[in-house]
C-alpha positions in Angstrom: 1.8 21.8 -3.9 4.6 20.5 -6.1 4.3 16.8 -6.5 7.3 14.7 -5.6 7.8 11.9 -8.2 9.7 9.3 -6.2 12.2 6.7 -7.3 12.8 3.3 -5.6 14.5 3.7 -2.2 13.8 7.4 -1.9 12.6 8.8 1.4 10.7 11.9 2.1 9.0 13.6 5.1 5.2 13.5 5.2 4.8 17.2 5.5 3.2 20.2 3.8 5.0 22.9 1.9 5.4 24.9 5.1 6.9 21.9 6.8 4.0 21.2 9.1 3.3 17.5 9.3 0.5 15.9 7.3 -2.3 14.7 9.6 -4.8 12.9 7.4 -3.5 11.0 4.3 -5.2 9.4 1.3 -3.2 6.6 -0.2 -4.3 5.7 -3.7 -3.2 2.5 -5.6 -3.6 2.3 -9.3 -2.9 -0.4 -11.9 -3.8 -1.6 -15.4 -4.1 -5.1 -16.8 -2.1 -5.9 -19.9 -4.1 -7.3 -22.8 -4.7 -10.9 -21.8 -7.0 -13.8 -22.9 -6.8 -15.5 -19.5 -8.9 -15.2 -16.4 -9.4 -11.7 -15.1 -7.0 -10.8 -12.3 -7.9 -9.5 -8.8 -5.3 -7.4 -7.2 -5.7 -6.4 -3.6 -4.3 -3.7 -1.3 -2.7 -5.0 1.9 -1.9 -2.7 4.8 0.1 -3.8 7.8 0.5 -1.7 11.0 3.5 -2.7 13.0 6.1 -1.6 15.5 9.3 0.3 14.6 11.1 -2.9 13.4 8.1 -4.7 12.0 7.0 -6.1 15.3 3.7 -8.0 15.2 0.9 -6.0 16.8 -1.8 -8.6 16.2 -4.0 -9.8 13.4 -6.5 -6.9 13.9 -3.8 -4.5 12.6 -3.6 -6.3 9.3 -6.1 -4.4 7.1 -7.2 -6.2 3.9 -10.2 -7.5 2.0 -10.8 -10.2 4.6 -11.0 -7.8 7.5 -14.7 -7.3 8.0 -14.3 -3.8 9.4 -11.9 -2.7 6.6 -10.1 -0.8 9.3 -7.4 -1.1 12.0 -8.4 -1.7 15.6 -7.7 2.0 16.4 -9.8 3.1 13.5 -7.0 5.3 12.1 -6.5 3.2 8.9 -9.3 2.4 6.6 -9.4 0.8 3.2 -11.8 0.7 0.2 -14.0 -2.1 -0.7 -12.4 -4.9 -2.7 -12.1 -4.2 -6.5 -12.5 -7.8 -7.8 -12.7 -7.3 -11.5 -9.3 -5.6 -12.3 -11.1 -3.1 -14.5 -9.3 0.2 -15.0 -11.2 2.9 -13.2 -10.2 5.6 -15.7 -8.5 8.1 -13.4 -10.0 6.8 -10.1 -8.1 4.8 -7.6 -8.4 1.0 -8.1 -8.1 0.6 -4.3 -7.2 3.1 -1.6 -6.5 3.6 2.1 -6.9 6.6 4.5 -4.6 7.1 7.4 -5.2 9.5 10.3 -1.7 9.8 11.8 -3.0 11.6 14.9 -5.4 8.8 15.7 -2.9 5.9 15.4 -2.2 3.6 18.4 1.1 4.9 19.8 2.6 1.4 19.4 2.3 1.8 15.6 5.5 3.1 14.1 5.4 1.6 10.7 2.7 1.1 8.0 3.4 -1.1 5.1 1.4 -1.0 1.8 1.5 -4.0 -0.6 -0.4 -5.2 -3.6 -1.2 -8.9 -3.9 -2.7 -10.9 -6.8 -5.6 -13.0 -5.4 -5.2 -16.7 -6.1 -2.2 -16.0 -8.3 -0.8 -19.5 -8.3 -4.2 -21.2 -9.0 -4.8 -18.8 -11.9 -1.2 -18.9 -13.1 -0.8 -15.1 -12.8 2.0 -12.8 -11.8 2.8 -9.1 -12.0 3.8 -9.5 -15.6 0.1 -9.0 -16.4 0.0 -5.7 -14.6 1.3 -2.4 -15.9 1.3 1.2 -14.7 1.1 0.2 -11.1 1.7 3.0 -8.7 1.0 4.6 -5.3 0.0 8.2 -4.6 0.0 10.2 -1.3 -2.6 13.0 -1.0 -3.1 15.4 1.9 -6.7 14.5 2.7 -7.4 17.8 4.3 -6.5 19.9 1.2 -7.0 17.2 -1.5 -3.6 18.0 -2.9 -1.2 15.3 -4.0 2.1 15.3 -2.1 4.0 12.5 -3.8 3.8 9.5 -6.1 5.8 6.4 -6.9 5.4 4.2 -10.0 6.7 0.6 -10.2 9.0 0.7 -13.2 10.9 -2.6 -12.8 10.0 -6.0 -14.2 8.1 -7.9 -11.5 6.9 -10.8 -13.7 8.3 -13.4 -11.3 6.3 -12.0 -8.3 2.7 -12.3 -7.2 3.0 -9.6 -4.5 4.9 -6.3 -4.3 5.7 -4.3 -1.1 5.1 -0.9 -2.7 5.9 1.5 0.0 6.0 2.2 3.8 5.4 5.0 6.2 7.6 5.0 9.3 8.1 7.2 12.3 11.5 8.6 13.1 12.3 11.2 15.8 8.6 11.8 16.2 8.0 12.5 12.5 6.4 10.4 9.9 8.3 9.6 6.7 7.5 7.8 3.5 9.8 5.4 1.6 9.3 3.9 -1.9 10.1 0.2 -1.6 9.2 -1.6 -4.8 10.2 -4.9 -3.3 8.9 -8.0 -5.1 7.7 -10.9 -3.0 8.0 -14.4 -4.6 6.1 -16.0 -1.8 3.1 -13.6 -2.3 0.7 -13.1 0.6 2.4 -15.7 2.7 5.8 -14.0 2.5 4.3 -10.6 3.3 2.7 -12.1 6.5 5.7 -14.1 7.5 7.9 -11.0 7.7 5.6 -9.7 10.4 5.6 -12.9 12.4 2.3 -14.3 11.1 2.0 -17.9 10.1 -0.1 -18.0 6.9 
């Protein structure tokens, strides 16, 4: 499978080379810390399941390190354990999620993936200390990589970044590279889905 290297704003179908839709997806997030003498950073993957226009489907559809089950209520979205040390995993995903598109609650039409720096304000940290941050989409059934997107802009004024989204259109799932910095961090991410942080 030829890997699609995406640019910001690009949209693609979540499909195999023969155009059949992907069913089970592995979403890998990777990053590296720039050389720093300050406190180690803790970046976390945030996954929000919502309606077509970002409608709030309840707190149980926010999958993150504080979700004890590390999974959505329907069980279709699961995430890795929290990587708290910020250490480069040397080729392995720093944090990841799996998505079973066929097992999703029918009300879910959008899945948002963000990276947030834990306690960024208290630690005086921002995305300026992170480099080589990117997301990768794998066909979980074959293990082949379908697409990838690297954050190439300067995000030093942000503590969270909405990296990418999956969304359903005309019955088919698509993927869009967002690369949107969030100055308000985790609170801003939650507020856009109608949660009061």
